[in-house]
C-alpha positions as CSV (number, residue, x, y, z in Angstrom):
1,M,127.2,121.2,129.1
2,A,124.2,120.0,131.4
3,I,123.7,116.2,131.4
4,C,120.2,114.6,131.9
5,P,120.3,112.1,134.6
6,K,119.6,108.6,134.0
7,R,116.0,107.6,135.2
8,P,113.8,104.4,135.1
9,I,111.7,104.1,131.8
10,S,108.3,105.5,132.4
11,L,105.3,105.3,130.4
12,K,104.5,108.5,131.3
13,W,105.8,111.2,129.0
14,R,107.1,114.5,130.5
15,L,109.4,117.0,129.6
16,P,113.0,116.5,130.3
17,N,114.2,117.7,133.8
18,C,117.5,119.0,132.2
19,L,115.6,121.8,131.0
20,A,115.8,124.9,132.8
21,P,112.3,126.1,134.4
22,S,111.9,129.0,131.8
23,N,112.6,126.8,128.9
24,K,110.1,124.2,130.1
25,R,107.3,127.2,130.3
26,A,108.3,128.1,126.8
27,V,107.7,124.6,125.4
28,V,104.6,124.4,127.1
29,F,103.3,127.8,126.2
30,A,104.3,126.7,122.5
31,L,102.6,123.4,122.7
32,A,99.3,125.4,124.1
33,F,99.6,127.9,121.3
34,L,99.8,125.0,118.6
35,A,96.9,123.3,120.4
36,L,94.6,126.1,120.2
37,L,95.8,127.0,116.7
38,S,94.9,123.6,115.4
39,L,91.4,124.1,117.0
40,L,91.0,127.3,115.2
41,L,92.2,125.8,111.8
42,T,89.6,122.8,112.4
43,L,86.8,125.5,112.7
44,W,87.9,127.2,109.9
45,Q,88.1,123.9,107.8
46,W,84.2,123.5,108.7
47,V,83.1,127.1,108.5
48,V,84.2,127.3,104.7
49,T,81.9,124.4,103.8
50,W,78.8,125.9,104.8
51,P,78.2,128.3,101.8
52,F,79.2,125.7,99.2
53,P,76.0,124.5,97.4
54,L,77.0,120.7,97.7
55,H,74.6,118.5,95.9
56,Q,72.8,121.1,94.2
57,R,71.6,120.6,90.8
58,V,71.5,122.9,87.5
59,K,68.0,124.1,86.6
60,D,68.8,124.8,82.9
61,R,69.1,121.8,80.9
62,D,69.8,123.5,77.5
63,Y,73.6,123.3,77.6
64,V,74.3,119.8,76.4
65,P,77.3,119.8,74.1
66,P,78.5,116.5,72.5
67,V,80.8,114.9,74.9
68,T,83.4,111.7,75.0
69,L,84.0,110.0,78.2
70,L,87.4,108.2,78.5
71,K,87.6,105.4,80.7
72,P,90.9,103.6,81.5
73,L,90.0,100.3,82.9
74,K,92.2,97.4,84.8
75,G,90.6,94.3,86.1
76,W,86.8,93.8,86.6
77,D,84.3,93.3,89.5
78,E,80.6,93.6,90.3
79,K,81.1,97.2,91.4
80,T,83.0,97.9,88.0
81,H,80.0,96.7,86.3
82,D,77.7,99.0,88.2
83,C,79.9,102.1,87.9
84,L,80.3,102.0,84.2
85,G,76.7,101.2,83.9
86,S,75.8,104.3,85.7
87,W,77.7,106.5,82.8
88,L,75.7,104.5,80.1
89,K,72.1,105.4,81.9
90,Q,72.8,109.2,81.8
91,D,69.8,111.6,81.4
92,Y,71.9,114.0,79.0
93,G,70.3,115.5,75.9
94,G,73.4,115.7,73.9
95,A,75.4,112.9,72.1
96,V,77.7,111.0,74.3
97,Q,80.8,108.8,73.0
98,V,81.9,106.3,75.8
99,L,85.5,105.1,74.9
100,M,86.7,102.3,77.6
101,G,90.6,101.2,77.2
102,V,92.2,98.1,78.7
103,S,95.9,97.5,78.1
104,S,95.8,93.8,77.6
105,P,93.5,91.5,75.5
106,H,93.6,89.2,78.4
107,D,92.2,91.6,81.2
108,P,89.0,90.6,82.7
109,A,87.5,94.0,81.8
110,V,87.5,92.6,78.3
111,E,84.8,90.3,78.7
112,G,82.8,92.5,81.2
113,V,82.9,95.6,78.8
114,S,81.7,93.6,76.1
115,Q,78.6,92.2,78.2
116,L,77.7,95.8,79.4
117,I,77.6,97.1,75.8
118,K,75.3,94.2,74.7
119,A,73.3,95.2,77.7
120,Y,72.8,98.8,76.4
121,P,72.6,98.9,72.5
122,G,71.5,102.4,72.3
123,C,74.6,103.7,73.8
124,N,77.7,104.8,71.6
125,A,80.0,102.6,73.7
126,Q,83.3,101.1,72.5
127,L,86.0,99.1,74.0
128,V,89.7,100.0,73.0
129,L,92.4,97.9,73.3
130,C,95.4,100.3,74.2
131,E,98.7,98.0,74.1
132,E,101.1,100.7,73.7
133,S,103.3,101.6,76.8
134,L,103.6,105.4,76.2
135,G,104.8,106.3,79.8
136,V,105.5,105.1,83.4
137,N,101.8,105.9,84.3
138,A,99.7,103.3,82.6
139,K,96.3,104.9,83.2
140,V,97.8,108.1,81.2
141,S,99.0,105.7,78.6
142,T,95.6,104.5,78.0
143,L,94.0,108.1,78.0
144,I,96.7,109.0,75.2
145,Q,95.3,106.1,73.0
146,L,91.8,106.6,73.8
147,L,91.8,110.5,72.9
148,R,93.0,109.5,69.4
149,Q,89.6,108.0,68.8
150,A,87.5,110.7,70.6
151,R,84.9,112.7,68.1
152,N,83.8,115.5,70.5
153,E,85.4,118.7,71.9
154,I,84.3,118.2,75.7
155,I,86.4,115.6,77.3
156,V,85.4,113.7,80.3
157,V,88.2,111.6,82.5
158,S,86.8,109.2,85.0
159,D,88.4,106.4,87.1
160,A,86.9,103.0,86.7
161,D,85.5,102.7,90.2
162,V,83.2,105.8,90.0
163,F,79.5,105.7,90.1
164,V,77.4,108.9,89.3
165,A,73.9,109.6,89.3
166,P,71.5,110.1,86.0
167,D,72.0,113.8,85.9
168,Y,75.8,113.9,86.8
169,L,76.7,114.7,83.3
170,L,74.5,117.4,82.9
171,N,75.7,119.0,85.8
172,A,79.4,118.5,85.2
173,V,79.3,119.9,81.8
174,A,77.4,123.1,82.7
175,P,80.2,125.2,84.1
176,L,81.8,124.9,80.7
177,R,79.4,127.2,79.4
178,D,81.8,130.0,80.8
179,P,84.9,130.1,78.4
180,E,86.8,131.2,81.3
181,I,86.5,127.7,83.1
182,G,89.2,125.2,81.9
183,L,88.3,122.4,83.8
184,V,85.5,121.2,86.0
185,N,85.8,118.4,88.9
186,S,84.0,116.9,91.6
187,F,84.4,116.0,95.3
188,Y,84.2,112.3,95.7
189,R,83.2,110.3,98.8
190,L,84.4,106.8,99.9
191,A,81.1,104.9,99.4
192,N,81.9,101.4,100.5
193,P,83.6,101.5,103.8
194,A,83.3,97.7,104.6
195,T,86.0,97.4,107.3
196,V,87.1,99.3,110.4
197,A,90.2,100.6,108.4
198,M,88.1,101.7,105.5
199,R,86.2,103.5,108.2
200,C,89.3,105.3,109.3
201,E,90.3,106.1,105.5
202,A,86.5,107.4,105.1
203,I,87.2,110.2,107.6
204,A,90.2,111.2,105.5
205,I,88.1,111.4,102.3
206,N,84.4,111.9,103.4
207,A,85.2,114.6,106.0
208,D,88.8,116.0,105.7
209,F,89.6,116.2,102.1
210,W,86.8,118.0,100.7
211,S,86.9,120.3,103.4
212,Q,90.5,120.9,103.1
213,V,90.2,121.9,99.4
214,L,87.4,124.3,100.2
215,Q,90.0,125.9,103.0
216,G,92.7,126.2,100.6
217,R,90.3,127.7,98.0
218,S,89.3,130.4,100.6
219,M,93.0,131.4,100.3
220,Q,93.6,131.2,96.7
221,P,91.9,129.8,93.4
222,L,92.2,126.2,93.0
223,D,95.3,125.3,90.8
224,F,94.8,121.4,90.6
225,A,92.1,118.9,89.8
226,L,90.5,116.0,92.0
227,G,90.8,113.1,89.7
228,A,87.7,111.1,90.3
229,V,86.0,113.0,87.3
230,M,87.6,115.9,85.1
231,V,85.9,117.5,82.5
232,T,87.7,119.6,80.1
233,R,88.1,120.7,76.3
234,R,90.4,119.1,73.6
235,E,91.6,122.7,73.0
236,Q,92.8,123.0,76.6
237,L,94.7,119.6,76.4
238,A,96.3,120.7,73.3
239,K,97.4,123.6,75.0
240,I,99.3,121.9,77.8
241,G,100.7,119.2,75.5
242,G,98.1,116.6,75.8
243,F,98.0,113.6,78.0
244,E,101.4,112.9,76.8
245,A,102.8,115.6,79.1
246,L,101.5,113.7,82.1
247,A,102.7,110.3,81.2
248,D,105.3,110.1,83.7
249,Y,103.6,111.7,86.7
250,L,101.8,109.8,89.5
251,A,99.3,112.9,90.0
252,D,98.2,113.3,86.6
253,D,95.0,114.9,88.2
254,F,97.3,117.4,89.9
255,Q,99.4,118.1,86.8
256,L,96.4,118.4,84.5
257,G,94.7,120.9,86.7
258,N,97.9,122.7,87.5
259,R,98.7,123.1,83.8
260,I,95.3,124.3,82.7
261,V,95.4,127.1,85.3
262,R,98.8,128.2,83.9
263,T,97.1,128.7,80.7
264,G,95.1,131.2,82.2
265,K,91.9,129.4,82.7
266,S,90.2,128.5,86.2
267,I,88.8,125.2,87.7
268,A,85.2,124.9,88.6
269,L,83.8,122.4,91.3
270,C,80.6,120.8,90.6
271,P,78.3,120.5,93.4
272,V,77.0,116.9,92.7
273,V,79.3,114.4,94.4
274,V,80.3,111.4,93.0
275,D,80.7,107.9,94.6
276,C,84.1,105.9,94.7
277,F,84.0,102.2,95.3
278,S,87.2,100.3,96.7
279,P,88.0,96.7,97.2
280,P,87.8,95.8,101.0
281,M,90.7,96.7,102.5
282,G,92.6,96.0,106.0
283,W,95.0,98.3,108.0
284,P,98.0,97.6,105.7
285,E,96.5,98.2,102.6
286,V,94.7,101.4,103.8
287,W,98.4,102.5,105.4
288,S,99.9,101.9,102.0
289,H,97.3,103.9,100.0
290,Q,97.4,106.5,102.7
291,L,101.3,106.8,102.6
292,R,101.2,106.9,98.9
293,W,98.5,109.9,99.1
294,S,100.6,111.6,101.6
295,R,104.0,111.2,99.6
296,T,102.2,112.4,96.3
297,I,100.7,115.5,98.0
298,R,104.1,116.4,99.5
299,A,105.7,116.2,96.1
300,C,102.9,118.5,94.5
301,K,102.6,120.8,97.3
302,P,105.7,120.6,99.5
303,L,105.1,123.9,101.4
304,P,101.4,123.6,102.1
305,Y,101.8,120.1,103.2
306,A,104.3,120.9,105.6
307,F,102.2,123.4,107.3
308,S,99.2,120.9,107.1
309,I,100.1,119.2,110.3
310,L,99.4,122.5,112.2
311,S,95.7,121.7,111.8
312,N,95.8,118.3,113.6
313,A,93.4,118.9,116.3
314,T,94.2,115.8,118.1
315,F,98.0,115.4,118.0
316,W,99.0,119.1,119.2
317,P,96.4,118.9,122.1
318,L,97.8,115.5,123.3
319,L,101.2,117.0,123.3
320,W,100.3,119.8,125.1
321,L,98.2,117.5,128.0
322,L,101.2,115.1,128.0
323,A,103.6,118.3,128.7
324,R,101.3,119.8,131.3
325,P,99.1,117.1,132.7
326,V,96.8,119.2,134.9
327,P,92.9,119.3,135.1
328,G,92.6,122.6,133.1
329,V,94.7,120.9,130.2
330,L,92.9,117.9,130.5
331,A,89.5,119.8,130.0
332,M,91.1,121.8,126.8
333,F,92.3,118.4,125.3
334,G,88.8,117.0,125.9
335,I,87.2,120.1,124.2
336,C,89.5,119.9,121.2
337,V,89.0,116.2,120.3
338,L,85.2,116.7,121.0
339,V,85.2,119.4,118.7
340,R,87.2,117.6,116.1
341,M,84.9,114.5,116.2
342,V,81.4,116.5,116.0
343,M,83.2,118.3,113.1
344,A,84.0,115.2,111.1
345,L,80.9,113.7,111.7
346,A,79.0,116.4,110.6
347,L,81.1,116.9,107.4
348,Q,80.9,113.0,106.6
349,K,77.0,113.4,107.1
350,R,76.8,116.1,104.7
351,L,79.2,114.8,101.9
352,A,78.1,110.9,102.2
353,P,75.0,110.3,104.5
354,M,75.8,106.6,105.9
355,G,74.4,104.7,108.6
356,R,76.1,104.2,111.8
357,S,78.8,106.7,111.5
358,G,78.5,107.9,115.0
359,L,79.8,104.5,116.2
360,Y,83.0,105.1,114.6
361,A,83.6,108.6,116.0
362,W,86.4,107.1,118.2
363,L,88.2,106.4,115.1
364,V,88.7,110.5,114.3
365,P,91.6,110.8,117.1
366,V,92.8,107.6,116.0
367,K,92.9,108.8,112.3
368,D,94.6,112.1,113.5
369,L,97.4,110.3,115.3
370,L,97.8,107.9,112.2
371,Q,97.9,110.9,110.1
372,F,100.9,112.7,112.0
373,A,103.0,109.4,111.5
374,L,102.0,109.6,107.7
375,W,102.9,113.2,107.5
376,L,106.3,112.4,108.9
377,L,106.9,109.7,107.0
378,A,106.1,111.5,103.6
379,F,109.2,113.7,104.1
380,F,111.4,110.4,105.1
381,G,111.0,108.6,101.8
382,N,110.2,108.3,98.3
383,H,109.1,105.0,97.8
384,I,105.3,104.0,96.9
385,E,103.4,101.0,95.8
386,W,100.9,101.5,93.3
387,R,98.9,98.8,91.3
388,G,100.9,96.2,92.6
389,Q,104.3,97.7,91.4
390,Q,107.1,99.5,93.2
391,Y,108.1,103.0,92.4
392,R,110.2,105.9,93.3
393,L,108.8,109.2,93.4
394,L,111.2,112.0,92.2
395,R,111.0,115.6,93.7
396,D,109.2,116.9,90.9
397,G,106.3,114.3,91.0
398,K,107.6,112.1,88.4
399,L,107.5,108.4,88.5
400,V,110.5,105.9,88.1
401,R,110.2,102.3,88.4
402,S,112.4,100.5,91.4
């Protein structure tokens, strides 16, 4: 057995000298192939977004069935007030019932919702105290209790931090005119990247996520939901066992969409994008959030998530360059990273036009390298932090308190 000779530690990574020349060439060739493959997958991810009618509005305003909006709440800030207010100002011709739920009478949201309801006396809005604990997922527990008081067939579920345009409800309900559509959801954007770390996360959300969803849809129909806003029917909820069936899962949005698809219905994407607001986060908070997201996706879709690393158009070209540091490979590395940055900026601009995005182009390759670390850690751990609590994520996506 050949033994690699000991060498001084060098900051320049290279293939081990103990490898035979033919093996070195094979490794370099494999890395070159993976680098070019990642570039092609990145371009494909970009191309599939072109035909999607992002931001397009419906012209027919006649379909306005009665709707019940369910809003689980925890905590309160200025943005919560604005986000909830956007739902109470909908330009919608049908009846809208708004149910806002809190799990404790001492939650700051109680006072905030009370003031909001007074500010919109013409709205059918109600604060509901949901003190029962009906599962590990506290949000779903609240949804179970809110649904008991829902009066209408069309059910809209939305997170507290979601801000919508005045015509959003009209556009989100429209696809349900087709009885084969079982659920409608929307792309969302991080609307307030206040720190450099949040700018990095904005690349993952505002550039990569929505384009990856469309890339996946180009291969097979959607079989999961996006959780910012989900619109469905009570009939569909009853067929999957209600929210009770989701009470112990972390990714309740994935489970809801997946179970509805298994009943024979399909999922539609509303072209109108919603805004999500987040409290200011530094690198530790962003890392924790992204790690939870990575482990959740891995639990929900293990095989697609395992192969997702192939589209990292910074990591593979960098490995190729380190293995073969010659001018030609350096040029290819530069091309891959440039294409990746241009694509990310273009996708962000289309989904969420925000000033000074170009100043943070350098974060695109940084995000890609961090993404590799997150991808790796997703397979070597099952503990997550969510809403200040520690949980263990089981293989089927269920949560267990640590």
